[in-house]
C-alpha positions, 0 to 999 in steps of 0.5 A: 134194302140191299138184296142179300144173296143165298151165296152171300148168306153163307159167306156171312156164317163163313166170316163170322165164325171165322171172326169169332174163333179169332177173337174169343178163341176157347173162351172170354176169360174177362166174361168168366170172372163176371156175374151174367146179368140181363142188359141193354145196350146201344150202339152209337156213331161218332160221326156221319156214315152210310150204315152198311153190316147188319147181317154181319153183327145179327150174325155174330150175336146169332152164333154166341147166344141166339137170345140176343135180340137186336133192334135197328134204327136204320137200314144198311145203306141209310145216311145216319147223323154222328152222335146217332144210336143205330142199333139196341140190343138186349140179352144177357151182358157177356154174351154181348160183350164176348160179341162187342169186338167182332160187331164193331169190327164188321161194321166199322169196315163195312160202313166205311166202305159204304160211306167212302163210296157214297162220298164219290157216287155224289160226286158225279151224281149229275152225270150217266157214268157209274162208280165201280169197285175192284178186286182190291179187298181186305182178305177174307171180306171180298163179298162183304166189301162189295156188298158194302160198295152196294149199299153206298151206291157203287156197281160190282166189278167183277168179284174174282178171276172166275166170273170174267176174262180181264186182260191187263198189261202183264197179259198182254206183253209183248203180243201182237195177237191181241184181236185173235186173243180176244176173239179166243175168249169170246169163243171160249167163254161166250157168256162171260164179258171180255174186258180188256186194259189199253194204255194208249189210244193206238191200243184202243183202236185195236180193241175197238176193232174186236167184239171186246165188251170193255175197254179200260182206259188206264191212266188216260188224260181228260183229252184222251178219255174224250177221244176215246169217246169219240173213237168208239162212236165211229168204232165197229164195236159202238156197243164197247163200254169205255172204263176209267181207272187209275189215280182217281180221286175225288178231285178229278172224278168229276171231269173224268165223268163228263167225257162220256164214259161208263164207268169209273173204276176207284180201288180206293172204295175198298182199300183206303178206307178208315174204320167208322168211330162207333162205340157199344154201350151198356147199361143194367135193366 
């Protein structure tokens, strides 16, 4: 099972509340016109997928009608074949229909993120390299999508600007005191990872002379990545981790992983996604 922390539980409640307010407003006008009867419903996937988002779906119905019962046939992180029933729901028809769109939206987006991640992870499964996500997430769904990345076998990068120092190109533009800046970061935030983006081998050599925790190798070629790994092994800071970033695709990721680097960060995990095709069907009991 993929861990859901207390912080994430609170975020699930918040994001579901926002989604329901956005979709339902004061009242579901259509459902107010029809008789409410007890029904059984099922959620079916129309394509292969990695499941993610059960907690969000359960929370939707908890907030709309706590009497609705949801049974899941798979766990988050499981592979599910197309045309498979992933969940069965029992309760009042109107409440199930009122929550339908919110439930499917969360499941479609998070399962898509998990599936995309799994596709990248599988490409490098024979290496020691790990797939990282980025902050390129859908607004308001940062924690949700990062949870989905874990469901797909990926590893979370920093969650925001508050949990690690990442000095990027725009932070360092025109500066010549990079080692001093890194030293200041280590002194001010001794328990925080310090990551520095580099765009050339020369810049990498500077970072390797410091106590930075990680070098982010931006748009390095395969040959440059191999050279970066060799330089690390001979450097003052052999504990530094190397992360490849920029223009990562399923076509080149395997070659990148073979260079000896530790991480590959992929923005596409959370931003280049297409919702999984799910449907909810109901029938009277």
